[in-house]
C-alpha positions, 0 to 999 in steps of 0.5 A: 500500500502506498501512503503519503506522509505530509509534513507541515508546521506553522512558520510563525511559531517555529521552524526547522532546527540547526542540524536538522539537515543531518536528520533528514539525510539519515531518514532519507537513507533509511527509507531508501535502504528499506526499499519503501521509497516511492517519491519525496518533495519539499516545497518552497515557502508559502509566500512563493505559492499561488492560491487558486479558487473557482466560484461560479465558474470564475477563477481568482488567484492570490499570490502567496498564502500567508493570509492563512493561519496555522500550519503550512504544508512543507513537503511529503514522502510517498512510501510503500509499506504493508499497512497504516501502522507501518506508515505511521512508524515512518511518519514518527521519524520525520523531523518536522513532527517535532515542531509541526505535524505529519499527516499519514494518508493512504494513496488511492491507486486507480 
């Protein structure tokens, strides 16, 4: 089963720590060595994003999403493991979980 591990945090309250890059590199190696790696990506800051909404067939765009409050999606891993419990164990190792959160979602495969 494939699961997305979506990591997020509120940059107005906290953020990545010194030395965290080493933690990310170690985690990435563990995931790849375990043979469960499918895909990973980190995102540029929210102020570089564009929000698109469509209402009554009219599209509106807003540059940056800093007007939102709370946690911002910082990146994701997609892994292939046996079940939700296994995916959760990997999510617990994502460094962002120490100051943000990690959402574990099963990927729908068509």
